[in-house]
C-alpha positions as a printed Julia matrix, in Angstrom:
439×3 Matrix{Float64}:
  13.63   19.4     2.22
  14.39   20.65   -1.25
  11.41   21.2    -3.48
  10.77   18.16   -5.63
  10.26   20.44   -8.58
  13.51   22.26   -8.01
  15.14   18.84   -8.25
  13.12   18.0   -11.33
  14.32   21.12  -13.08
  17.89   20.29  -12.16
  17.69   16.7   -13.34
  15.11   16.9   -16.17
  12.13   15.5   -14.35
  13.63   12.83  -12.09
  13.08   13.03   -8.36
  16.5    12.48   -6.84
  15.71   12.86   -3.14
  17.57    9.61   -2.34
  20.34    9.49   -4.93
  23.05   10.65   -2.52
  22.32    7.74   -0.17
  24.07    4.38   -0.18
  22.25    1.17   -1.01
  22.17   -2.47    0.08
  20.26   -5.74    0.09
  17.03   -6.05    2.01
  17.09   -7.59    5.46
  14.76  -10.33    6.54
  12.22   -8.56    8.7
  10.35   -5.3     9.12
   9.49   -4.11   12.61
   5.93   -2.92   13.25
   4.92   -0.5    15.95
   1.47    0.88   16.74
   1.98    4.54   17.59
  -1.61    5.81   17.7
  -4.96    4.16   18.2
  -8.02    6.24   18.98
 -11.81    6.14   18.86
 -14.72    3.79   19.7
 -14.1     0.19   18.67
 -15.87   -3.08   17.85
 -15.19   -5.56   20.67
 -13.95   -8.97   19.55
 -12.47  -12.0    21.32
 -10.13  -14.23   19.3
  -9.34  -17.5    21.09
  -6.22  -19.56   20.32
  -7.04  -22.12   17.64
  -7.34  -25.78   18.61
  -4.47  -27.84   17.25
  -0.93  -28.96   17.88
   2.19  -26.85   17.53
   2.93  -23.17   17.41
   1.19  -22.57   14.06
  -2.29  -22.96   15.55
  -1.51  -20.26   18.09
   0.16  -18.12   15.4
  -3.0   -18.02   13.28
  -5.11  -16.52   16.07
  -2.32  -14.08   16.97
  -2.12  -12.83   13.38
  -5.89  -12.4    13.2
  -5.86  -10.37   16.43
  -2.91   -8.28   15.25
  -4.51   -7.54   11.86
  -7.78   -6.41   13.41
  -6.16   -4.38   16.2
  -4.02   -2.36   13.78
  -7.08   -0.98   11.98
  -8.02    1.1    15.01
 -11.58   -0.18   14.59
 -11.46   -3.26   16.82
 -10.87   -3.73   20.55
  -9.26   -7.13   21.14
 -10.73   -8.48   24.37
  -8.76  -10.62   26.8
  -9.77  -14.21   27.56
  -9.17  -16.92   30.12
  -7.0   -19.85   28.99
  -9.57  -22.26   30.41
 -12.35  -21.1    28.08
 -13.52  -23.61   25.5
 -12.23  -23.12   21.95
 -14.82  -25.34   20.26
 -17.7   -24.43   17.96
 -20.86  -23.18   19.63
 -23.95  -25.33   19.52
 -27.08  -24.78   21.63
 -28.51  -21.73   23.4
 -26.62  -22.62   26.57
 -23.32  -21.98   24.78
 -24.41  -18.46   23.83
 -25.69  -17.8    27.34
 -22.38  -18.93   28.77
 -20.39  -16.59   26.49
 -22.79  -13.71   27.12
 -22.12  -14.05   30.85
 -18.45  -13.33   30.06
 -19.45  -10.04   28.37
 -18.26  -11.32   24.98
 -19.96   -9.8    21.92
 -18.05  -11.13   18.89
 -16.25  -14.43   19.31
 -13.76  -16.15   17.0
 -12.88  -19.82   17.5
 -11.02  -22.12   15.15
  -9.04  -25.28   14.63
  -5.9   -26.29   12.83
  -4.66  -29.71   11.63
  -1.85  -31.09    9.51
  -3.16  -33.31    6.7
  -1.59  -36.55    5.48
  -0.75  -34.96    2.12
   1.47  -32.36    3.84
  -0.99  -29.47    3.6
  -2.46  -27.53    6.47
  -6.2   -27.27    7.14
  -7.53  -24.38    9.18
 -11.09  -23.31    9.9
 -12.69  -20.51   11.89
 -16.15  -19.45   13.05
 -17.24  -15.93   13.99
 -20.19  -15.77   16.39
 -22.52  -12.9    17.24
 -23.08  -13.66   20.91
 -25.93  -11.18   21.62
 -27.68  -12.27   18.4
 -27.02  -15.97   19.16
 -25.92  -16.76   15.61
 -22.85  -17.72   13.63
 -21.9   -14.75   11.46
 -19.43  -16.47    9.15
 -17.35  -19.64    8.95
 -14.59  -20.65    6.54
 -12.1   -23.46    5.95
  -8.79  -23.37    4.06
  -6.37  -26.07    2.92
  -2.97  -24.78    1.84
   0.78  -25.21    1.78
   2.5   -24.87    5.21
   4.46  -21.89    3.86
   1.18  -20.02    3.44
   0.09  -20.11    7.09
   0.34  -16.33    7.44
  -1.78  -15.83    4.32
  -4.35  -18.24    5.71
  -4.6   -16.11    8.85
  -4.79  -12.9     6.82
  -7.6   -14.46    4.77
  -9.57  -15.18    7.94
  -8.96  -11.63    9.19
 -10.21  -10.24    5.86
 -13.45  -12.21    6.15
 -14.0   -11.11    9.75
 -13.24   -7.48    8.92
 -15.66   -7.5     5.97
 -18.46   -9.13    7.96
 -18.22   -6.65   10.84
 -17.5    -3.45    8.9
 -19.05   -3.98    5.46
 -15.72   -3.13    3.77
 -13.23   -5.52    2.15
 -10.14   -6.26    4.18
  -6.64   -5.7     2.81
  -4.64   -8.0     5.09
  -3.76  -10.4     2.24
  -2.58   -7.63   -0.05
   1.07   -6.81   -0.76
   3.15   -3.66   -0.52
   6.15   -2.87   -2.71
   8.82   -0.46   -1.53
  12.47    0.44   -2.03
  15.16   -0.46    0.52
  18.46    1.4     0.36
  21.68    0.62    2.19
  25.34    1.22    1.44
  25.97    0.71   -2.29
  22.77   -0.97   -3.42
  19.06   -0.3    -3.89
  16.47   -3.1    -3.79
  12.84   -3.36   -4.82
  10.99   -5.4    -2.2
   7.56   -7.0    -1.95
   6.15   -7.74    1.51
   2.86   -8.73    3.11
   0.71   -5.81    4.21
   1.87   -6.37    7.8
   5.54   -6.16    6.8
   6.3    -9.88    7.07
   7.77  -12.06    4.31
   9.8    -9.38    2.53
  11.24  -10.6    -0.78
  13.7    -8.79   -3.02
  12.52   -8.82   -6.64
  15.04   -6.45   -8.2
  18.35   -4.97   -7.09
  20.79   -2.47   -8.55
  23.75   -0.34   -7.57
  21.82    2.53   -9.16
  18.76    4.18   -7.57
  15.29    2.66   -7.9
  12.28    4.97   -7.82
   8.48    5.02   -8.18
   7.4     1.35   -8.04
   3.81    0.93   -9.2
   1.66   -2.22   -9.24
  -0.25   -3.25  -12.34
  -4.02   -3.48  -11.73
  -3.96   -7.29  -11.59
  -0.8    -7.46   -9.44
   1.14   -9.46  -12.04
   3.75   -6.77  -12.73
   5.51   -3.82  -11.13
   6.7    -0.79  -13.11
   9.54    1.25  -11.65
  12.31    3.7   -12.57
  15.95    2.73  -12.53
  19.29    4.04  -13.83
  20.88    0.8   -15.01
  22.51    2.54  -17.97
  23.11    5.83  -16.15
  19.87    7.21  -17.56
  16.42    7.23  -16.01
  14.19    4.66  -17.69
  10.98    2.8   -16.84
  11.21   -0.96  -16.29
   8.52   -3.6   -15.79
   9.16   -6.81  -13.85
   6.71   -9.76  -13.7
   5.83  -11.07  -10.22
   3.78  -13.74   -8.5
   1.51  -11.56   -6.37
   0.38  -14.18   -3.85
   3.92  -15.4    -3.17
   5.53  -11.97   -3.48
   8.3   -13.1    -5.81
   9.69  -12.17   -9.21
   8.77  -14.58  -12.02
  10.91  -13.29  -14.88
  13.36  -10.69  -16.11
  12.6    -6.98  -16.14
  12.03   -5.3   -19.49
  12.65   -1.66  -20.35
   9.84    0.51  -21.71
  11.28    2.56  -24.56
  13.44    4.18  -23.44
  12.35    7.38  -25.14
  14.59   10.41  -25.73
  15.13   12.28  -22.47
  14.59   11.04  -18.92
  11.66    8.68  -18.43
  10.01    8.6   -14.99
   6.9     8.43  -12.79
   5.07    5.42  -14.34
   1.32    4.96  -13.81
  -0.75    1.99  -15.01
  -3.99    2.42  -16.91
  -6.87    0.54  -15.23
  -6.9    -2.09  -18.0
  -3.17   -2.72  -17.57
  -2.51   -2.19  -21.28
  -0.76    1.17  -21.07
   1.57    3.22  -18.91
   1.49    6.97  -18.45
   5.03    8.25  -17.92
   6.74   11.64  -17.64
   9.35   12.28  -20.34
  11.73   15.13  -19.58
  13.86   16.88  -22.17
  15.26   20.36  -22.76
  14.2    21.6   -19.31
  10.53   20.6   -19.55
   8.56   17.5   -18.72
   5.33   16.21  -20.25
   3.15   13.15  -19.74
   2.8    10.54  -22.46
   0.62    7.44  -22.76
   2.67    4.4   -23.79
   1.0     1.3   -25.25
   2.56   -1.87  -23.86
   1.48   -3.75  -26.98
   3.66   -1.85  -29.44
   5.21    0.93  -27.26
   3.55    3.62  -29.36
   3.1     6.88  -27.47
   0.51    9.65  -27.31
   1.27   12.99  -25.69
  -1.23   13.96  -22.96
   0.14   17.31  -21.68
   1.95   20.01  -23.64
   3.25   22.8   -21.48
   6.58   24.56  -21.04
   6.53   23.83  -17.31
   7.16   20.57  -15.42
   4.3    18.08  -15.74
   4.84   14.81  -13.89
   3.46   12.23  -11.4
   0.46   10.99  -13.43
  -2.24    8.9   -11.78
  -5.35    7.44  -13.45
  -8.91    7.68  -12.27
 -10.34    4.21  -11.82
 -12.58    4.5   -14.87
  -9.48    5.35  -16.93
 -11.0     8.54  -18.33
  -8.9    11.15  -16.55
  -5.39   11.67  -15.25
  -4.17   13.52  -12.22
  -0.73   15.08  -12.5
   1.51   17.63  -10.8
   2.66   20.82  -12.52
   4.5    23.98  -11.51
   3.01   26.08  -14.3
   1.78   28.7   -11.8
   5.18   28.93  -10.14
   4.64   26.29   -7.46
   3.68   22.59   -7.71
  -0.07   22.0    -7.74
  -2.34   19.12   -8.77
  -4.21   19.17  -12.1
  -6.63   16.91  -13.91
  -6.89   16.23  -17.66
  -9.08   13.92  -19.8
  -7.03   11.06  -21.22
  -8.59   11.55  -24.66
  -7.65   15.23  -24.65
  -9.31   18.34  -23.28
  -8.92   21.16  -20.8
  -6.39   20.78  -18.0
  -8.08   21.82  -14.73
  -6.28   22.84  -11.55
  -7.63   20.99   -8.48
  -5.57   22.24   -5.52
  -5.57   25.77   -4.14
  -5.0    25.24   -0.41
  -1.34   25.53    0.58
   1.75   26.61   -1.31
   2.64   23.14   -2.57
   0.6    20.05   -3.47
   2.11   17.07   -5.27
   2.16   13.26   -5.65
  -1.61   12.87   -6.22
  -3.24    9.46   -5.91
  -6.92    8.71   -6.65
  -8.91    6.73   -4.09
 -10.43    3.46   -5.42
 -13.83    5.13   -5.89
 -12.34    8.44   -7.12
 -14.08   10.29   -4.28
 -10.86   11.78   -2.89
  -7.19   12.1    -3.67
  -4.23   11.55   -1.38
  -1.38   14.02   -1.88
   1.66   15.63   -0.3
   0.78   19.04    1.06
   3.41   21.62    2.02
   2.69   24.46    4.4
   4.26   25.86    7.55
   7.59   24.33    6.46
   6.25   20.77    6.67
   5.5    18.13    4.05
   2.44   16.14    5.15
   0.01   13.63    3.69
  -3.33   15.23    2.94
  -6.65   14.09    1.58
  -8.71   16.3    -0.73
 -12.41   15.63   -1.31
 -13.16   15.67   -5.04
 -16.57   17.31   -4.64
 -15.93   20.0    -2.05
 -12.21   20.55   -2.64
 -11.65   20.53    1.12
  -8.2    19.35    2.19
  -7.71   17.4     5.42
  -4.17   16.93    6.76
  -3.72   13.39    8.08
  -0.12   13.34    9.31
   2.04   15.42   11.61
   5.56   14.71   10.31
   7.72   17.16    8.39
   9.21   15.13    5.52
   6.39   12.85    4.32
   6.47   11.55    0.74
   4.97    9.09   -1.76
   1.4     8.37   -0.53
  -0.32    5.23   -1.82
  -3.88    4.2    -0.95
  -4.98    0.68    0.06
  -7.39   -0.95   -2.43
 -10.3    -0.58    0.02
  -9.62    3.16    0.31
  -9.36    3.04    4.11
  -5.6     3.37    4.71
  -2.71    5.32    3.19
   0.91    4.17    3.26
   3.63    6.77    2.79
   7.36    7.32    3.26
   8.65    9.36    6.17
  11.65    9.7     8.45
  12.5     8.86   12.06
  15.86    9.53   13.68
  17.39   10.23   10.3
  16.19    6.97    8.74
  13.65    6.35    6.02
  10.61    4.46    7.3
   7.1     3.64    6.12
   4.09    4.97    7.96
   0.41    4.12    7.69
  -2.51    6.36    8.5
  -6.2     5.45    8.44
  -8.41    7.65    6.31
 -10.44    8.47    9.42
  -7.27    9.19   11.41
  -8.12    6.56   14.05
  -4.96    4.52   13.65
  -1.35    5.24   12.76
   1.36    2.61   12.31
   4.96    2.52   11.17
   7.36    0.0     9.64
  10.97    0.43   10.68
  13.59   -1.54    8.79
  16.65   -3.15   10.37
  19.37   -0.77   11.48
  21.06    0.89    8.52
  18.18    0.33    6.09
  16.09    3.13    4.61
  12.58    2.32    3.38
  11.23    4.54    0.61
   8.69    4.8    -2.21
   5.83    2.5    -1.04
   3.14    1.26   -3.4
   0.07   -0.68   -2.21
  -0.96   -3.61   -4.39
  -4.46   -4.67   -5.49
  -6.85   -7.11   -3.83
  -6.0   -10.81   -3.98
  -8.12  -12.62   -6.55
  -9.25  -16.03   -5.23
């Protein structure tokens, strides 16, 4: 792999690792494969929901799939003859305990007269003989997968203490033949929807903090510029036309949203150098953040909005730096390895995800902000573009398999690894994990 910064210097700050590829429209489905799953797990039994039709069964299957892919849960088998009704008296708990069941999920599903679907579930702590959580949803039939993801989120949060991300969305770029497409999909890869397409490359999609917009880089007028497109986050669809930010003199790239959603930090490259500027979305006024004769790019905000991470090659090789947004000393953060780039703050700012190069391999790493210790999480050789889930537990990134671009997922604790593989001929690149769903 060519150094990203060698490419930046050649093309004034724009990362062109995919420009030579061909592009095409997104296909309808993303394949999911669990490729690693290790460690002690929470046992849970999810029975098929009561109700007519395939959708009742689908809900329980999605819940099981969501929980299994975390690497935290062990999905226990069940007998088809077992009751799927709510538990009542002590005898019910005793009966389930005799089957060596610890956490039990039962539910029901009905079609209402108004055309909506109603689904409900109950999670039981069998040893404790108590219902842990119960919830009911009424929604459009098209939202059955989101209903199931909602249930899985509630179960995950109750049993782990952390918020689930099953209802969240992921944006990524699909390339094939002569077209590039920006796609939004559910966190499990289902329901992919194309929200922007171009014959020119699309790079660096980034969600706004409230999920209502996506900023990205495109070359619609043969020049790199930052665009923003409005979207409906829950439905994963575009809701309006994209607008261009600026464009400002030089190549504009690597957008990053401020936590309040009112500004974008972008890298503006001109005359062989690249610096980071803060752009107000209200009036598109700009404030320069870095000022250095080297390449300064890939900004990322801390979640209090006070500091920015960025990548710079000012010491000869790309490394990660931090700078106060209001001005101040730029501090180098990474010293392990010859190359560190693409930094991304965790939701609580306790660690950063990054691309670490050593031993001729580009891997996803995680650096603790207090100790500075770097942990390598992946074992590929051409990993790129890490993005952290809003609960801080999983990282999605771009990689390759058999010469194709794919998306991979790795748990922060390393206990689970997944991959999304697009239909034959499609390359998946540049993932960005969206925020939590707001109910």
